[in-house]
C-alpha positions as CSV (number, residue, x, y, z in Angstrom):
1,M,-54.3,-4.0,-45.2
2,S,-50.7,-5.2,-45.1
3,G,-49.8,-8.6,-43.8
4,A,-48.4,-7.3,-40.5
5,L,-51.5,-5.3,-39.8
6,Q,-53.7,-8.2,-40.6
7,A,-51.7,-10.4,-38.1
8,I,-52.2,-7.7,-35.4
9,A,-55.9,-7.4,-36.3
10,H,-56.3,-11.2,-35.9
11,L,-54.4,-11.5,-32.6
12,E,-57.0,-12.7,-30.1
13,P,-56.8,-11.0,-26.7
14,Q,-56.0,-14.1,-24.7
15,T,-53.8,-14.2,-21.6
16,T,-51.4,-16.6,-23.2
17,N,-50.9,-14.2,-26.1
18,D,-50.3,-11.3,-23.7
19,T,-47.8,-13.4,-21.8
20,F,-45.7,-14.2,-24.8
21,I,-45.8,-10.6,-26.0
22,E,-44.8,-9.2,-22.6
23,R,-42.1,-11.8,-22.3
24,F,-40.7,-10.8,-25.6
25,N,-40.9,-7.1,-24.7
26,R,-39.0,-7.7,-21.4
27,I,-36.3,-9.8,-23.0
28,Y,-35.9,-7.3,-25.9
29,R,-35.6,-4.4,-23.4
30,T,-33.1,-6.2,-21.2
31,E,-31.0,-7.9,-23.9
32,I,-31.0,-5.2,-26.6
33,L,-32.1,-1.8,-25.5
34,V,-30.3,-1.6,-22.2
35,F,-27.2,-3.4,-23.4
36,Y,-26.4,-1.5,-26.6
37,L,-25.6,2.1,-27.3
38,F,-26.8,2.7,-30.8
39,R,-25.0,5.3,-32.9
40,T,-27.3,5.2,-36.0
41,L,-30.8,3.9,-36.8
42,N,-29.3,1.4,-39.2
43,E,-27.1,0.0,-36.4
44,A,-30.2,-0.4,-34.2
45,S,-32.1,-2.1,-37.1
46,E,-29.2,-4.5,-37.8
47,I,-29.0,-5.5,-34.1
48,K,-32.7,-6.0,-33.9
49,Y,-32.6,-8.2,-37.0
50,L,-29.9,-10.4,-35.5
51,F,-31.7,-10.7,-32.2
52,I,-35.0,-11.8,-33.8
53,S,-33.1,-14.1,-36.2
54,A,-31.5,-15.8,-33.2
55,L,-35.0,-16.4,-31.6
56,Y,-36.2,-18.3,-34.7
């Protein structure tokens, strides 16, 4: 199993985890998906990378 799949497999279903995931999903939708009109998949991938890099 790859590292990402292992991380998902070990994510415990707690309300705090759900809260963080849902908050990230909401912010990602409102800040990225609604704001940008992507012309290519590479452009979408680059903007996603920049967004996630800014979070950490």
